[in-house]
C-alpha positions as CSV (number, residue, x, y, z in Angstrom):
1,X,19.1,-5.9,-22.7
2,X,15.4,-5.7,-23.2
3,X,14.0,-2.3,-22.9
4,X,12.0,-1.9,-19.6
5,X,8.1,-2.6,-20.1
6,X,6.9,0.9,-19.7
7,X,9.7,2.7,-21.3
8,X,8.5,5.7,-23.4
9,X,5.4,6.1,-21.0
10,X,5.1,9.7,-19.4
11,X,2.5,10.0,-16.4
12,X,1.7,13.0,-14.7
13,X,1.4,12.2,-11.0
14,X,-0.8,14.5,-9.0
15,X,-1.3,11.8,-6.5
16,X,-1.0,12.4,-3.1
17,X,0.2,10.6,0.3
18,X,0.1,6.6,0.1
19,X,-2.5,5.8,-2.3
20,X,-1.6,8.3,-5.3
21,X,2.1,7.5,-4.5
22,X,1.9,4.0,-4.7
23,X,0.2,4.3,-8.2
24,X,2.7,6.1,-9.7
25,X,5.7,4.3,-8.3
26,X,4.4,1.0,-9.7
27,X,4.5,2.5,-13.2
28,X,7.8,4.2,-12.3
29,X,9.4,0.7,-11.2
30,X,8.6,-0.8,-14.7
31,X,10.1,2.1,-16.9
32,X,7.4,4.9,-17.0
33,X,8.8,8.4,-16.7
34,X,6.7,9.8,-13.9
35,X,6.6,13.4,-13.2
36,X,5.3,14.5,-9.7
37,X,3.7,17.7,-9.5
38,X,4.0,19.3,-6.2
39,X,3.9,22.8,-4.6
40,X,5.9,24.2,-1.8
41,X,2.6,26.1,-0.9
42,X,0.9,22.5,0.0
43,X,3.4,20.0,0.6
44,X,2.3,16.5,0.3
45,X,1.6,15.3,3.7
46,X,3.8,12.1,2.8
47,X,6.7,14.6,3.0
48,X,5.7,15.7,6.5
49,X,5.8,14.3,10.0
50,X,8.6,13.6,12.7
51,X,12.1,13.9,11.1
52,X,14.4,11.1,11.5
53,X,17.4,13.3,12.0
54,X,17.0,16.0,14.8
55,X,13.5,18.1,15.6
56,X,12.9,20.3,12.9
57,X,10.4,19.7,10.4
58,X,12.0,18.7,6.9
59,X,10.2,17.9,3.7
60,X,13.1,15.5,2.7
61,X,13.1,13.2,5.8
62,X,10.3,11.2,5.6
63,X,10.8,7.6,4.6
64,X,7.3,7.1,3.7
65,X,7.8,9.5,0.7
66,X,11.1,8.0,-0.2
67,X,9.4,4.5,-0.7
68,X,6.4,5.7,-2.5
69,X,8.0,8.3,-4.7
70,X,11.3,6.3,-5.8
71,X,12.3,6.8,-9.3
72,X,10.1,9.7,-10.0
73,X,11.0,13.3,-11.3
74,X,9.5,16.3,-8.9
75,X,8.1,19.5,-10.6
76,X,6.8,22.4,-8.1
77,X,3.8,24.1,-9.7
78,X,1.3,26.0,-8.0
79,X,-1.8,24.5,-10.0
80,X,-3.9,27.4,-8.5
81,X,-2.6,29.9,-10.6
82,X,-3.7,30.5,-14.3
83,X,-0.1,30.1,-15.3
84,X,0.6,26.9,-13.0
85,X,-2.6,25.3,-14.5
86,X,-1.3,26.0,-18.2
87,X,2.1,24.3,-17.5
88,X,0.0,21.3,-16.4
89,X,-2.0,21.3,-19.4
90,X,1.0,21.4,-21.8
91,X,2.6,18.7,-19.6
92,X,-0.6,16.3,-20.0
93,X,-0.7,17.4,-23.8
94,X,2.5,15.2,-24.1
95,X,1.7,12.6,-21.6
96,X,-0.1,9.3,-21.6
97,X,-1.5,8.9,-18.2
98,X,-2.6,11.1,-15.1
99,X,-2.8,10.1,-11.7
100,X,-4.8,11.9,-9.0
101,X,-6.5,11.1,-5.6
102,X,-7.9,14.4,-4.6
103,X,-11.3,15.2,-3.6
104,X,-13.9,15.5,-6.7
105,X,-14.0,19.3,-6.7
106,X,-10.1,20.3,-6.3
107,X,-8.9,19.6,-9.7
108,X,-12.2,21.1,-11.1
109,X,-11.7,24.1,-9.2
110,X,-8.2,24.5,-10.9
111,X,-9.7,23.6,-14.2
112,X,-7.4,20.3,-14.5
113,X,-10.5,17.5,-14.2
114,X,-10.7,15.0,-17.0
115,X,-13.3,16.9,-19.2
116,X,-10.6,19.8,-19.3
117,X,-7.3,17.7,-19.9
118,X,-9.2,15.6,-22.6
119,X,-9.4,18.9,-24.4
120,X,-5.7,19.1,-24.8
121,X,-5.2,15.1,-25.0
122,X,-7.8,13.0,-26.4
123,X,-5.7,9.7,-26.1
124,X,-5.2,10.4,-22.3
125,X,-5.9,7.8,-19.7
126,X,-6.6,9.6,-16.3
127,X,-7.4,7.5,-12.9
128,X,-8.9,9.3,-10.2
129,X,-9.1,7.6,-6.9
130,X,-10.8,9.6,-4.2
131,X,-12.2,8.0,-1.1
132,X,-15.9,7.9,-2.5
133,X,-15.6,8.1,-6.0
134,X,-16.8,10.8,-8.3
135,X,-20.6,10.4,-8.1
136,X,-23.1,9.9,-5.5
137,X,-24.1,11.6,-2.2
138,X,-21.1,10.7,-0.6
139,X,-18.6,12.1,-3.3
140,X,-17.1,14.9,-1.1
141,X,-16.9,12.5,2.0
142,X,-13.6,13.5,3.8
143,X,-11.3,11.0,5.3
144,X,-8.0,9.0,5.2
145,X,-6.7,5.4,4.9
146,X,-7.7,4.9,8.2
147,X,-11.1,5.9,8.2
148,X,-12.1,3.9,5.3
149,X,-11.3,0.9,7.5
150,X,-14.5,1.9,9.2
151,X,-16.6,2.6,6.1
152,X,-16.0,-1.1,4.9
153,X,-16.5,-2.6,8.5
154,X,-12.8,-3.7,9.2
155,X,-13.1,-1.8,12.6
156,X,-16.4,-3.4,13.4
157,X,-14.7,-7.0,13.6
158,X,-11.3,-5.8,14.9
159,X,-10.9,-6.5,18.5
160,X,-10.9,-9.0,21.6
161,X,-13.5,-11.6,21.4
162,X,-13.4,-12.1,25.4
163,X,-13.4,-8.4,26.2
164,X,-15.7,-6.9,23.4
165,X,-13.0,-4.2,23.2
166,X,-12.8,-2.7,19.9
167,X,-9.2,-2.1,18.8
168,X,-9.4,-0.9,15.5
169,X,-7.6,-1.8,12.4
170,X,-4.9,1.0,12.4
171,X,-3.1,-0.3,9.3
172,X,-4.2,1.9,6.1
173,X,-4.4,-1.0,4.1
174,X,-7.1,0.9,1.9
175,X,-4.4,2.9,0.3
176,X,-1.9,0.5,-1.3
177,X,-4.9,-1.5,-2.3
178,X,-6.8,0.9,-4.2
179,X,-3.3,2.1,-5.8
180,X,-2.5,-1.4,-6.9
181,X,-6.0,-1.7,-8.5
182,X,-5.5,1.8,-10.0
183,X,-2.1,0.8,-11.6
184,X,-4.1,-2.5,-13.0
185,X,-6.5,-0.5,-14.6
186,X,-4.0,2.0,-16.3
187,X,-2.4,-0.9,-17.8
188,X,-5.7,-2.4,-19.1
189,X,-6.6,1.1,-20.5
190,X,-3.0,1.0,-22.2
191,X,-3.6,-2.0,-23.9
192,X,-7.0,-1.0,-25.1
193,X,-5.6,2.3,-26.3
194,X,-2.9,0.4,-28.4
195,X,-5.8,-1.5,-30.2
196,X,-8.2,1.3,-30.5
197,X,-6.5,4.5,-30.0
198,X,-8.9,5.7,-27.4
199,X,-8.3,7.2,-24.1
200,X,-10.1,6.5,-20.8
201,X,-11.3,7.9,-17.7
202,X,-11.1,5.5,-14.6
203,X,-13.3,6.6,-11.6
204,X,-12.0,4.2,-8.5
205,X,-13.4,4.7,-5.2
206,X,-11.1,3.8,-2.4
207,X,-14.0,2.7,-0.2
208,X,-15.4,0.4,-3.1
209,X,-12.1,-1.0,-3.7
210,X,-11.4,-2.1,-0.1
211,X,-15.0,-3.0,0.2
212,X,-14.5,-5.7,-2.5
213,X,-12.3,-7.9,0.0
214,X,-15.3,-8.0,2.6
215,X,-17.3,-10.7,0.8
216,X,-17.4,-13.3,3.5
217,X,-19.0,-10.7,6.1
218,X,-21.7,-9.7,3.3
219,X,-22.6,-13.2,2.5
220,X,-22.7,-14.2,6.3
221,X,-25.2,-10.9,6.9
222,X,-27.3,-12.1,3.7
223,X,-27.6,-16.0,4.0
224,X,-27.4,-16.0,8.2
225,X,-28.4,-12.8,9.5
226,X,-25.2,-12.5,11.2
227,X,-23.9,-8.9,11.3
228,X,-20.2,-9.8,12.1
229,X,-18.5,-9.9,15.4
230,X,-15.1,-9.1,17.3
231,X,-12.9,-12.5,16.7
232,X,-9.4,-11.3,17.5
233,X,-7.6,-13.9,15.3
234,X,-10.1,-16.3,15.6
235,X,-11.2,-17.9,12.3
236,X,-15.1,-19.1,11.8
237,X,-14.1,-22.4,10.5
238,X,-10.5,-23.6,11.8
239,X,-8.9,-24.2,15.3
240,X,-6.4,-23.7,16.3
241,X,-6.1,-20.3,14.6
242,X,-4.3,-17.5,16.3
243,X,-1.3,-15.7,17.9
244,X,0.5,-17.5,20.8
245,X,2.9,-16.3,23.1
246,X,6.6,-17.0,22.9
247,X,9.3,-16.6,25.3
248,X,10.3,-12.9,25.7
249,X,13.5,-11.2,24.3
250,X,14.9,-8.4,26.6
251,X,11.5,-7.8,28.2
252,X,9.5,-7.6,24.8
253,X,7.0,-10.0,24.2
254,X,7.2,-12.5,21.1
255,X,4.7,-14.3,19.5
256,X,4.1,-17.0,16.7
257,X,1.1,-17.4,14.5
258,X,-0.4,-21.0,14.3
259,X,-3.2,-22.2,11.8
260,X,-4.3,-25.8,11.6
261,X,-6.9,-26.4,8.8
262,X,-6.9,-30.2,8.3
263,X,-6.9,-33.4,10.3
264,X,-3.3,-34.3,8.9
265,X,-2.4,-30.8,10.2
266,X,-3.6,-31.4,13.5
267,X,-2.0,-34.9,13.7
268,X,1.3,-33.0,13.0
269,X,0.7,-30.3,15.6
270,X,0.2,-33.1,17.9
271,X,3.3,-34.7,17.1
272,X,5.2,-31.5,17.3
273,X,4.2,-31.1,20.9
274,X,5.1,-34.6,21.7
275,X,1.4,-36.0,22.0
276,X,0.3,-34.7,25.4
277,X,-2.4,-36.5,27.0
278,X,-5.1,-33.4,26.4
279,X,-4.6,-33.8,22.5
280,X,-6.6,-37.1,22.8
281,X,-9.4,-35.5,24.5
282,X,-13.0,-35.6,22.8
283,X,-13.4,-32.1,22.8
284,X,-10.5,-31.7,20.4
285,X,-11.3,-35.0,18.1
286,X,-12.2,-33.0,15.2
287,X,-12.4,-29.6,13.6
288,X,-16.1,-29.0,14.8
289,X,-15.0,-30.0,18.5
290,X,-12.0,-28.1,18.4
291,X,-13.6,-25.0,17.0
292,X,-16.3,-25.5,19.9
293,X,-13.7,-25.6,22.4
294,X,-11.2,-23.2,21.1
295,X,-10.7,-21.4,24.3
296,X,-9.5,-24.4,26.1
297,X,-7.5,-25.3,22.9
298,X,-5.5,-22.0,23.0
299,X,-4.9,-22.2,26.7
300,X,-3.3,-25.6,26.0
301,X,-1.2,-24.3,23.2
302,X,-0.1,-21.0,25.1
303,X,1.2,-23.0,27.9
304,X,3.3,-25.2,25.2
305,X,4.6,-22.3,23.1
306,X,5.4,-20.1,26.3
307,X,9.0,-21.5,26.8
308,X,10.0,-21.5,23.0
309,X,12.2,-19.1,21.2
310,X,9.8,-17.7,18.3
311,X,12.0,-18.7,15.3
312,X,13.4,-22.0,16.8
313,X,9.4,-22.8,17.3
314,X,8.7,-21.6,13.7
315,X,11.6,-24.3,12.4
316,X,10.2,-26.8,14.6
317,X,6.8,-26.6,13.3
318,X,7.5,-26.3,9.9
319,X,9.7,-29.2,9.8
320,X,6.7,-31.2,10.5
321,X,4.4,-29.8,8.3
322,X,2.5,-27.2,10.7
323,X,1.9,-23.6,9.3
324,X,3.4,-21.9,12.2
325,X,5.4,-18.5,11.3
326,X,7.0,-16.5,14.0
327,X,5.6,-12.9,14.4
328,X,8.4,-10.7,13.1
329,X,9.2,-7.1,13.9
330,X,10.8,-4.2,11.7
331,X,14.2,-5.5,12.7
332,X,13.5,-9.0,11.9
333,X,11.9,-8.2,8.6
334,X,15.0,-6.1,7.4
335,X,17.8,-8.8,8.6
336,X,16.0,-11.6,7.6
337,X,18.2,-13.7,5.1
338,X,15.4,-14.7,2.8
339,X,14.2,-11.1,2.0
340,X,17.7,-9.9,1.5
341,X,18.6,-12.4,-1.0
342,X,15.2,-11.8,-2.9
343,X,16.0,-8.0,-2.8
344,X,12.9,-7.2,-0.9
345,X,14.7,-4.1,0.5
346,X,17.2,-2.4,-1.6
347,X,19.6,0.1,-0.2
348,X,19.6,3.5,-1.9
349,X,21.8,6.8,-1.2
350,X,19.5,9.7,-0.6
351,X,21.3,13.3,-0.2
352,X,19.5,14.0,3.2
353,X,19.4,10.7,4.9
354,X,22.3,8.9,3.4
355,X,21.9,5.3,2.4
356,X,18.4,3.8,3.4
357,X,16.5,0.9,2.9
358,X,13.5,1.1,0.0
359,X,11.1,-1.8,-0.4
360,X,11.9,-3.3,-3.7
361,X,9.6,-4.8,-6.6
362,X,8.1,-8.4,-5.6
363,X,7.7,-9.2,-9.2
364,X,10.2,-11.3,-10.9
365,X,9.9,-12.1,-14.8
366,X,12.1,-14.3,-16.7
367,X,12.8,-11.8,-19.8
368,X,12.2,-8.2,-18.2
369,X,13.0,-7.0,-14.9
370,X,12.1,-3.5,-13.1
371,X,14.6,-0.6,-13.6
372,X,17.5,-0.4,-11.1
373,X,16.0,1.5,-7.9
374,X,16.5,5.2,-7.8
375,X,15.9,7.3,-4.7
376,X,12.8,9.8,-4.4
377,X,13.4,13.4,-5.8
378,X,13.9,16.3,-3.4
379,X,11.0,18.9,-3.4
380,X,11.0,20.6,-7.3
381,X,14.5,19.0,-7.7
382,X,13.3,18.5,-11.7
383,X,11.5,21.6,-12.1
384,X,13.8,23.2,-14.7
385,X,15.0,20.1,-15.9
386,X,11.2,18.6,-16.9
387,X,10.1,22.1,-18.1
388,X,13.1,22.5,-20.5
389,X,13.3,18.8,-21.8
390,X,9.6,18.2,-22.1
391,X,8.2,21.6,-22.9
392,X,11.4,23.3,-24.4
393,X,10.9,26.4,-22.1
394,X,14.0,28.7,-22.5
395,X,16.1,29.9,-18.9
396,X,14.6,33.2,-19.1
397,X,11.0,31.8,-19.3
398,X,11.8,29.7,-16.2
399,X,13.2,32.6,-14.4
400,X,10.2,34.7,-15.1
401,X,7.9,32.0,-13.9
402,X,9.9,31.5,-11.1
403,X,9.6,35.4,-10.3
404,X,5.8,35.1,-10.5
405,X,5.6,32.6,-8.0
406,X,4.3,29.8,-10.5
407,X,7.1,27.2,-10.0
408,X,6.6,27.1,-6.3
C-alpha cells in the first residue's frame, strides 16, 4: 500500500474558523500530521454556535468544526503566556508548515510571527491568510467571510433585477476559496524547498483571493464603463438562464436551474417542451433575440416547469441534451445516490454527537488515496500526547505547565 502523499509532514495549525481550518484539513486529508493549537480561554468560533443537542453551549457540537478539523490533533496552549509561546516555538522548530489567519498584529504581539519563527526553523513554510494581507493601508481591516463579499463586489450584483432589491451573497465563499489557494501555495513551497532547501513565507489576502474571480466585472468597467448591476440569475449573454419554479412538495417551493447556450440546446429545449407555438415567435428566434426578450421567455418557461416534479423534470431535460438540474436541498444532497457512491459524505463516529456525516475528499487518484477519514478532535484532546511524543516532555513537566495555566 503506497504511503499517503504528505506522510511525514508536520503542520502547526493556528488557523481559525473556516479559512484556516480548511487549509489544515486539506493537508491532513493527504497524510500530514496537523497539530491544531487552541485555547480554552479563546475558543475557535467554529466550535461555538447553537448546539445540535439541547440548548447548552458546547464546544464539541458544531458540525462545521467537525468537518474542517477532521483528522487533526488538538493541543491547548495559551500563546499569550511566555511559556505558551515557547512551547509553540519548540513545536515549530520540528515542524514543516505553519498556518494562520489572524489579523497581522496578533501573532507579532505574541512573538510568533514569521521573523520570530524563522529564527527557530530556517526551512519553515508559513502561510498567513488575513482579510487584507500583511501590508498596505487596510492590513488591520476587521471582517469575516461575509464582509469580504462586499469588498470584492459580490453584494453589488446579488439581488433581484426587476425590483432592484439587493439580497446580498450570504454564503461565505471567501473562506474555503482562500484556503484552497493557501494549501496549493504550501504544496508549491514544499516542492521548491525539496529542490533548494529554502523555506518560504506566503502572504495571502482573502480579499485578493476572492477578487481574482471577478475578472468579468472588472473588464466590463474598463472596456464599457458599466459598473455592474443586479441581475438575479440572469446571464449577460445567454437566455434562458435562470431558476424556474416546479411543483411544491408539502408546501415547500421547489425549483430547477435551466441554462441554454447554443442553438442546438435551444432546439432541444423546444423539443422537450413539445414545441409550443410561442417557441417559433420572432422574439425567440436566436440568442440575441431571446436575451432581449428574456422576461417574456422566463414567463413561458415558468408556466411550463410549474407542474413538474423537479427531479423528473431534470431527467426529462438531461435525456434530451438540455442543461437542467434540480435545485437540491440538504436532504436531497445527503441522500443522493451518486454522491453516496462517490463517498462525498463519510459517516464518522464522534464521542459527543455519535455517527455524523463529514464531507469527503473530492479528489481521486489512481495510485494514491487520501487517508481514511478521522473525526475532529475534542478541545485539547491530544495536548499531552503531542507534547510528550514531539517535544519529549515528562508527566511532571506537563503537570507543572497545566498548574501554571499554560495548557489551557
